[in-house]
Biopython code that builds the backbone (N, CA, C, O; Angstrom):
import numpy as np
from Bio.PDB.StructureBuilder import StructureBuilder

atoms = [
    (1, "MET", "N", (-56.366, -103.808, 2.965)),
    (1, "MET", "CA", (-56.064, -102.517, 2.440)),
    (1, "MET", "C", (-57.354, -101.678, 2.117)),
    (1, "MET", "O", (-57.471, -100.523, 2.524)),
    (2, "LYS", "N", (-58.243, -102.262, 1.424)),
    (2, "LYS", "CA", (-59.488, -101.624, 1.004)),
    (2, "LYS", "C", (-60.235, -101.173, 2.108)),
    (2, "LYS", "O", (-60.760, -100.062, 2.034)),
    (3, "GLY", "N", (-60.372, -101.897, 3.173)),
    (3, "GLY", "CA", (-61.120, -101.595, 4.433)),
    (3, "GLY", "C", (-60.423, -100.414, 5.147)),
    (3, "GLY", "O", (-61.167, -99.576, 5.656)),
    (4, "GLN", "N", (-59.219, -100.261, 5.237)),
    (4, "GLN", "CA", (-58.573, -99.218, 5.825)),
    (4, "GLN", "C", (-58.613, -97.909, 4.930)),
    (4, "GLN", "O", (-58.634, -96.768, 5.392)),
    (5, "ARG", "N", (-58.620, -98.201, 3.730)),
    (5, "ARG", "CA", (-58.866, -96.903, 2.787)),
    (5, "ARG", "C", (-60.300, -96.322, 2.884)),
    (5, "ARG", "O", (-60.537, -95.114, 2.848)),
    (6, "GLY", "N", (-61.265, -97.327, 3.014)),
    (6, "GLY", "CA", (-62.644, -96.890, 3.263)),
    (6, "GLY", "C", (-62.776, -96.221, 4.449)),
    (6, "GLY", "O", (-63.483, -95.214, 4.479)),
    (7, "HIS", "N", (-62.183, -96.631, 5.484)),
    (7, "HIS", "CA", (-62.290, -95.933, 6.796)),
    (7, "HIS", "C", (-61.644, -94.590, 6.815)),
    (7, "HIS", "O", (-62.109, -93.656, 7.469)),
    (8, "LEU", "N", (-60.590, -94.508, 6.107)),
    (8, "LEU", "CA", (-59.952, -93.192, 5.926)),
    (8, "LEU", "C", (-60.734, -92.224, 5.148)),
    (8, "LEU", "O", (-60.821, -91.041, 5.480)),
    (9, "LEU", "N", (-61.315, -92.734, 4.092)),
    (9, "LEU", "CA", (-62.095, -91.743, 3.269)),
    (9, "LEU", "C", (-63.473, -91.395, 4.082)),
    (9, "LEU", "O", (-63.981, -90.275, 4.013)),
    (10, "LYS", "N", (-63.954, -92.314, 4.754)),
    (10, "LYS", "CA", (-65.205, -91.968, 5.483)),
    (10, "LYS", "C", (-64.791, -91.055, 6.590)),
    (10, "LYS", "O", (-65.564, -90.123, 6.811)),
    (11, "GLY", "N", (-63.717, -91.143, 7.328)),
    (11, "GLY", "CA", (-63.258, -90.226, 8.362)),
    (11, "GLY", "C", (-63.024, -88.827, 7.874)),
    (11, "GLY", "O", (-63.384, -87.828, 8.496)),
    (12, "ALA", "N", (-62.348, -88.817, 6.633)),
    (12, "ALA", "CA", (-62.084, -87.557, 5.935)),
    (12, "ALA", "C", (-63.408, -86.793, 5.632)),
    (12, "ALA", "O", (-63.529, -85.583, 5.825)),
    (13, "ALA", "N", (-64.350, -87.562, 5.162)),
    (13, "ALA", "CA", (-65.667, -86.941, 4.724)),
    (13, "ALA", "C", (-66.285, -86.465, 5.972)),
    (13, "ALA", "O", (-66.724, -85.315, 5.957)),
    (14, "TRP", "N", (-66.397, -87.195, 7.107)),
    (14, "TRP", "CA", (-67.022, -86.616, 8.403)),
    (14, "TRP", "C", (-66.225, -85.309, 8.793)),
    (14, "TRP", "O", (-66.866, -84.299, 9.084)),
    (15, "VAL", "N", (-64.891, -85.301, 8.806)),
    (15, "VAL", "CA", (-64.238, -84.144, 9.090)),
    (15, "VAL", "C", (-64.580, -82.929, 8.185)),
    (15, "VAL", "O", (-64.810, -81.813, 8.651)),
    (16, "SER", "N", (-64.597, -83.206, 6.926)),
    (16, "SER", "CA", (-64.927, -82.106, 5.989)),
    (16, "SER", "C", (-66.318, -81.555, 6.304)),
    (16, "SER", "O", (-66.476, -80.341, 6.430)),
    (17, "VAL", "N", (-67.357, -82.440, 6.438)),
    (17, "VAL", "CA", (-68.690, -82.090, 6.650)),
    (17, "VAL", "C", (-68.699, -81.305, 8.018)),
    (17, "VAL", "O", (-69.327, -80.248, 8.067)),
    (18, "ALA", "N", (-68.129, -81.703, 8.971)),
    (18, "ALA", "CA", (-68.124, -81.003, 10.272)),
    (18, "ALA", "C", (-67.523, -79.569, 10.144)),
    (18, "ALA", "O", (-68.038, -78.581, 10.668)),
    (19, "THR", "N", (-66.312, -79.550, 9.349)),
    (19, "THR", "CA", (-65.814, -78.238, 9.124)),
    (19, "THR", "C", (-66.740, -77.385, 8.361)),
    (19, "THR", "O", (-66.770, -76.212, 8.735)),
    (20, "LEU", "N", (-67.451, -77.688, 7.441)),
    (20, "LEU", "CA", (-68.362, -76.965, 6.568)),
    (20, "LEU", "C", (-69.521, -76.594, 7.349)),
    (20, "LEU", "O", (-69.957, -75.451, 7.222)),
    (21, "VAL", "N", (-70.097, -77.437, 8.167)),
    (21, "VAL", "CA", (-71.304, -77.128, 9.135)),
    (21, "VAL", "C", (-70.802, -75.980, 10.150)),
    (21, "VAL", "O", (-71.470, -74.983, 10.422)),
    (22, "GLY", "N", (-69.601, -76.253, 10.638)),
    (22, "GLY", "CA", (-69.106, -75.213, 11.512)),
    (22, "GLY", "C", (-68.848, -73.875, 10.974)),
    (22, "GLY", "O", (-69.135, -72.864, 11.615)),
    (23, "ASN", "N", (-68.306, -73.845, 9.796)),
    (23, "ASN", "CA", (-67.986, -72.567, 9.070)),
    (23, "ASN", "C", (-69.543, -71.762, 8.619)),
    (23, "ASN", "O", (-69.669, -70.537, 8.645)),
    (24, "ALA", "N", (-70.577, -72.656, 8.243)),
    (24, "ALA", "CA", (-71.795, -72.227, 7.974)),
    (24, "ALA", "C", (-72.466, -71.539, 9.204)),
    (24, "ALA", "O", (-73.093, -70.483, 9.129)),
    (25, "LEU", "N", (-72.264, -72.249, 10.326)),
    (25, "LEU", "CA", (-73.048, -71.684, 11.492)),
    (25, "LEU", "C", (-72.198, -70.487, 11.911)),
    (25, "LEU", "O", (-72.860, -69.522, 12.292)),
    (26, "GLY", "N", (-70.895, -70.349, 11.920)),
    (26, "GLY", "CA", (-70.326, -69.004, 12.063)),
    (26, "GLY", "C", (-70.609, -68.015, 11.189)),
    (26, "GLY", "O", (-70.611, -66.840, 11.558)),
    (27, "PHE", "N", (-70.871, -68.367, 9.970)),
    (27, "PHE", "CA", (-71.293, -67.353, 9.016)),
    (27, "PHE", "C", (-72.661, -66.791, 9.346)),
    (27, "PHE", "O", (-72.876, -65.579, 9.363)),
    (28, "VAL", "N", (-73.607, -67.739, 9.615)),
    (28, "VAL", "CA", (-74.915, -67.347, 10.145)),
    (28, "VAL", "C", (-74.942, -66.459, 11.322)),
    (28, "VAL", "O", (-75.698, -65.492, 11.412)),
    (29, "SER", "N", (-74.007, -66.854, 12.307)),
    (29, "SER", "CA", (-74.062, -66.089, 13.555)),
    (29, "SER", "C", (-73.420, -64.691, 13.214)),
    (29, "SER", "O", (-73.885, -63.712, 13.799)),
    (30, "LEU", "N", (-72.450, -64.526, 12.368)),
    (30, "LEU", "CA", (-72.003, -63.291, 12.034)),
    (30, "LEU", "C", (-72.962, -62.443, 11.274)),
    (30, "LEU", "O", (-72.950, -61.237, 11.520)),
    (31, "ILE", "N", (-73.777, -62.898, 10.401)),
    (31, "ILE", "CA", (-74.803, -62.175, 9.778)),
    (31, "ILE", "C", (-75.859, -61.707, 10.840)),
    (31, "ILE", "O", (-76.313, -60.565, 10.767)),
    (32, "ALA", "N", (-76.229, -62.518, 11.762)),
    (32, "ALA", "CA", (-77.138, -62.060, 12.851)),
    (32, "ALA", "C", (-76.581, -61.106, 13.791)),
    (32, "ALA", "O", (-77.321, -60.281, 14.328)),
    (33, "LEU", "N", (-75.280, -61.152, 14.046)),
    (33, "LEU", "CA", (-74.682, -60.073, 14.830)),
    (33, "LEU", "C", (-74.564, -58.670, 14.005)),
    (33, "LEU", "O", (-74.744, -57.597, 14.581)),
    (34, "THR", "N", (-74.273, -58.748, 12.720)),
    (34, "THR", "CA", (-74.304, -57.501, 11.996)),
    (34, "THR", "C", (-75.591, -56.907, 11.956)),
    (34, "THR", "O", (-75.629, -55.677, 11.924)),
    (35, "ARG", "N", (-76.796, -57.633, 11.950)),
    (35, "ARG", "CA", (-78.047, -56.995, 12.038)),
    (35, "ARG", "C", (-78.376, -56.524, 13.315)),
    (35, "ARG", "O", (-79.135, -55.558, 13.390)),
    (36, "ILE", "N", (-77.881, -57.100, 14.445)),
    (36, "ILE", "CA", (-78.290, -56.560, 15.860)),
    (36, "ILE", "C", (-77.462, -55.442, 16.354)),
    (36, "ILE", "O", (-77.956, -54.449, 16.888)),
    (37, "LEU", "N", (-76.125, -55.624, 16.159)),
    (37, "LEU", "CA", (-75.053, -54.721, 16.831)),
    (37, "LEU", "C", (-74.983, -53.340, 16.037)),
    (37, "LEU", "O", (-75.347, -53.278, 14.862)),
    (38, "MET", "N", (-74.517, -52.285, 16.703)),
    (38, "MET", "CA", (-74.098, -51.147, 16.167)),
    (38, "MET", "C", (-72.629, -51.484, 15.455)),
    (38, "MET", "O", (-72.036, -52.531, 15.716)),
    (39, "PRO", "N", (-72.142, -50.567, 14.600)),
    (39, "PRO", "CA", (-70.801, -50.712, 14.075)),
    (39, "PRO", "C", (-69.733, -50.794, 15.089)),
    (39, "PRO", "O", (-68.819, -51.607, 14.960)),
    (40, "ASP", "N", (-69.815, -49.913, 16.185)),
    (40, "ASP", "CA", (-68.739, -49.870, 17.210)),
    (40, "ASP", "C", (-68.790, -51.054, 17.987)),
    (40, "ASP", "O", (-67.754, -51.619, 18.336)),
    (41, "ASP", "N", (-69.960, -51.487, 18.296)),
    (41, "ASP", "CA", (-70.116, -52.754, 19.129)),
    (41, "ASP", "C", (-69.638, -53.881, 18.319)),
    (41, "ASP", "O", (-68.996, -54.789, 18.848)),
    (42, "PHE", "N", (-69.927, -53.876, 17.006)),
    (42, "PHE", "CA", (-69.443, -55.057, 16.134)),
    (42, "PHE", "C", (-67.905, -55.093, 16.006)),
    (42, "PHE", "O", (-67.324, -56.172, 15.887)),
    (43, "GLY", "N", (-67.214, -53.866, 16.032)),
    (43, "GLY", "CA", (-65.800, -53.888, 16.122)),
    (43, "GLY", "C", (-65.301, -54.536, 17.309)),
    (43, "GLY", "O", (-64.376, -55.340, 17.195)),
    (44, "LEU", "N", (-65.830, -54.267, 18.493)),
    (44, "LEU", "CA", (-65.402, -54.848, 19.776)),
    (44, "LEU", "C", (-65.611, -56.451, 19.819)),
    (44, "LEU", "O", (-64.829, -57.223, 20.373)),
    (45, "VAL", "N", (-66.711, -56.796, 19.192)),
    (45, "VAL", "CA", (-66.905, -58.279, 18.980)),
    (45, "VAL", "C", (-65.954, -58.936, 18.127)),
    (45, "VAL", "O", (-65.590, -60.074, 18.422)),
    (46, "ALA", "N", (-65.451, -58.285, 16.975)),
    (46, "ALA", "CA", (-64.442, -58.674, 16.187)),
    (46, "ALA", "C", (-63.240, -58.857, 16.864)),
    (46, "ALA", "O", (-62.639, -59.931, 16.822)),
    (47, "ILE", "N", (-62.782, -57.731, 17.587)),
    (47, "ILE", "CA", (-61.522, -57.802, 18.383)),
    (47, "ILE", "C", (-61.582, -59.107, 19.327)),
    (47, "ILE", "O", (-60.702, -59.968, 19.324)),
    (48, "ALA", "N", (-62.628, -59.137, 20.061)),
    (48, "ALA", "CA", (-62.745, -60.358, 21.105)),
    (48, "ALA", "C", (-62.701, -61.662, 20.358)),
    (48, "ALA", "O", (-62.071, -62.584, 20.876)),
    (49, "ALA", "N", (-63.312, -61.852, 19.169)),
    (49, "ALA", "CA", (-63.371, -63.049, 18.379)),
    (49, "ALA", "C", (-61.952, -63.313, 17.900)),
    (49, "ALA", "O", (-61.589, -64.486, 17.814)),
    (50, "SER", "N", (-61.165, -62.387, 17.600)),
    (50, "SER", "CA", (-59.820, -62.452, 17.102)),
    (50, "SER", "C", (-58.965, -62.969, 18.250)),
    (50, "SER", "O", (-58.204, -63.928, 18.120)),
    (51, "LEU", "N", (-59.112, -62.347, 19.280)),
    (51, "LEU", "CA", (-58.253, -62.685, 20.412)),
    (51, "LEU", "C", (-58.542, -64.094, 20.976)),
    (51, "LEU", "O", (-57.662, -64.813, 21.450)),
    (52, "ALA", "N", (-59.908, -64.444, 20.884)),
    (52, "ALA", "CA", (-60.228, -65.960, 21.338)),
    (52, "ALA", "C", (-59.619, -66.823, 20.219)),
    (52, "ALA", "O", (-59.097, -67.886, 20.558)),
    (53, "GLN", "N", (-59.632, -66.484, 18.955)),
    (53, "GLN", "CA", (-58.962, -67.356, 17.960)),
    (53, "GLN", "C", (-57.540, -67.538, 18.204)),
    (53, "GLN", "O", (-57.078, -68.679, 18.173)),
    (54, "ILE", "N", (-56.732, -66.445, 18.467)),
    (54, "ILE", "CA", (-55.244, -66.556, 18.811)),
    (54, "ILE", "C", (-55.098, -67.380, 20.089)),
    (54, "ILE", "O", (-54.239, -68.260, 20.143)),
    (55, "ILE", "N", (-55.895, -67.130, 21.102)),
    (55, "ILE", "CA", (-55.702, -67.935, 22.344)),
    (55, "ILE", "C", (-55.915, -69.411, 22.017)),
    (55, "ILE", "O", (-55.137, -70.270, 22.433)),
    (56, "GLY", "N", (-56.950, -69.683, 21.287)),
    (56, "GLY", "CA", (-57.242, -71.099, 20.963)),
    (56, "GLY", "C", (-56.079, -71.822, 20.125)),
    (56, "GLY", "O", (-55.748, -72.995, 20.297)),
    (57, "LEU", "N", (-55.546, -70.996, 19.247)),
    (57, "LEU", "CA", (-54.363, -71.610, 18.520)),
    (57, "LEU", "C", (-53.175, -71.812, 19.375)),
    (57, "LEU", "O", (-52.487, -72.826, 19.265)),
    (58, "VAL", "N", (-52.920, -70.888, 20.211)),
    (58, "VAL", "CA", (-51.789, -71.147, 21.135)),
    (58, "VAL", "C", (-51.984, -72.201, 22.119)),
    (58, "VAL", "O", (-50.979, -72.802, 22.500)),
    (59, "LEU", "N", (-53.155, -72.526, 22.603)),
    (59, "LEU", "CA", (-53.483, -73.614, 23.411)),
    (59, "LEU", "C", (-53.490, -74.926, 22.658)),
    (59, "LEU", "O", (-53.308, -75.975, 23.274)),
    (60, "GLN", "N", (-53.685, -74.913, 21.399)),
    (60, "GLN", "CA", (-53.606, -76.197, 20.615)),
    (60, "GLN", "C", (-52.230, -76.698, 20.319)),
    (60, "GLN", "O", (-52.083, -77.769, 19.730)),
    (61, "LEU", "N", (-51.204, -75.960, 20.706)),
    (61, "LEU", "CA", (-49.769, -76.356, 20.572)),
    (61, "LEU", "C", (-49.552, -77.817, 21.043)),
    (61, "LEU", "O", (-50.238, -78.187, 21.995)),
    (62, "SER", "N", (-48.697, -78.671, 20.500)),
    (62, "SER", "CA", (-48.533, -79.991, 20.794)),
    (62, "SER", "C", (-47.500, -80.130, 21.912)),
    (62, "SER", "O", (-46.479, -80.809, 21.795)),
    (63, "LEU", "N", (-47.832, -79.449, 22.993)),
    (63, "LEU", "CA", (-46.915, -79.677, 24.205)),
    (63, "LEU", "C", (-47.086, -80.937, 24.919)),
    (63, "LEU", "O", (-46.229, -81.391, 25.677)),
    (64, "SER", "N", (-48.255, -81.523, 24.657)),
    (64, "SER", "CA", (-48.379, -82.844, 25.387)),
    (64, "SER", "C", (-47.658, -83.999, 24.890)),
    (64, "SER", "O", (-47.508, -84.980, 25.618)),
    (65, "GLN", "N", (-47.148, -83.957, 23.575)),
    (65, "GLN", "CA", (-46.264, -84.934, 22.965)),
    (65, "GLN", "C", (-44.862, -84.781, 23.682)),
    (65, "GLN", "O", (-44.217, -85.786, 23.983)),
    (66, "ALA", "N", (-44.450, -83.635, 23.921)),
    (66, "ALA", "CA", (-43.139, -83.351, 24.527)),
    (66, "ALA", "C", (-43.127, -83.977, 25.947)),
    (66, "ALA", "O", (-42.149, -84.594, 26.367)),
    (67, "LEU", "N", (-44.321, -83.778, 26.703)),
    (67, "LEU", "CA", (-44.328, -84.262, 28.015)),
    (67, "LEU", "C", (-44.414, -85.776, 28.065)),
    (67, "LEU", "O", (-43.914, -86.395, 29.005)),
    (68, "ILE", "N", (-45.045, -86.381, 27.059)),
    (68, "ILE", "CA", (-45.235, -87.731, 26.952)),
    (68, "ILE", "C", (-43.771, -88.555, 26.842)),
    (68, "ILE", "O", (-43.522, -89.598, 27.446)),
    (69, "GLN", "N", (-42.931, -87.899, 26.001)),
    (69, "GLN", "CA", (-41.710, -88.391, 25.583)),
    (69, "GLN", "C", (-40.688, -88.499, 26.754)),
    (69, "GLN", "O", (-39.791, -89.341, 26.711)),
    (70, "ARG", "N", (-40.823, -87.680, 27.749)),
    (70, "ARG", "CA", (-39.928, -87.624, 28.908)),
    (70, "ARG", "C", (-40.462, -88.474, 30.022)),
    (70, "ARG", "O", (-41.655, -88.415, 30.321)),
    (71, "LYS", "N", (-39.569, -89.313, 30.687)),
    (71, "LYS", "CA", (-40.030, -89.979, 31.831)),
    (71, "LYS", "C", (-40.008, -89.210, 32.946)),
    (71, "LYS", "O", (-40.942, -89.308, 33.742)),
    (72, "ASP", "N", (-39.039, -88.403, 33.165)),
    (72, "ASP", "CA", (-38.950, -87.419, 34.242)),
    (72, "ASP", "C", (-39.303, -85.983, 33.927)),
    (72, "ASP", "O", (-38.475, -85.266, 33.366)),
    (73, "VAL", "N", (-40.459, -85.550, 34.253)),
    (73, "VAL", "CA", (-40.751, -84.131, 33.961)),
    (73, "VAL", "C", (-40.210, -83.235, 34.897)),
    (73, "VAL", "O", (-40.383, -82.023, 34.765)),
]
sb = StructureBuilder()
sb.init_structure("model")
sb.init_model(0)
sb.init_chain("A")
sb.init_seg("    ")
for serial, (resi, resn, name, xyz) in enumerate(atoms, 1):
    if name == "N":
        sb.init_residue(resn, " ", resi, " ")
    sb.init_atom(name, np.array(xyz, "f"), 0.0, 1.0, " ", f" {name:<3s}", serial, name[0])
structure = sb.get_structure()
């Protein structure tokens, strides 16, 4: 049990670090874009980023599990 718990904690730590690094990189790129783009252009980038986020969330739905459970698709 101790070995499994250790693996679980190590995996959770890696996921947390990866999330923090991803968020930090996103923040740095946001700061860079605010310095480079004009306000109107930045608004377009914000809209495009929002749409990309929504599309990514829709694509991450667990439809593959439903397909695996059925023998005849």
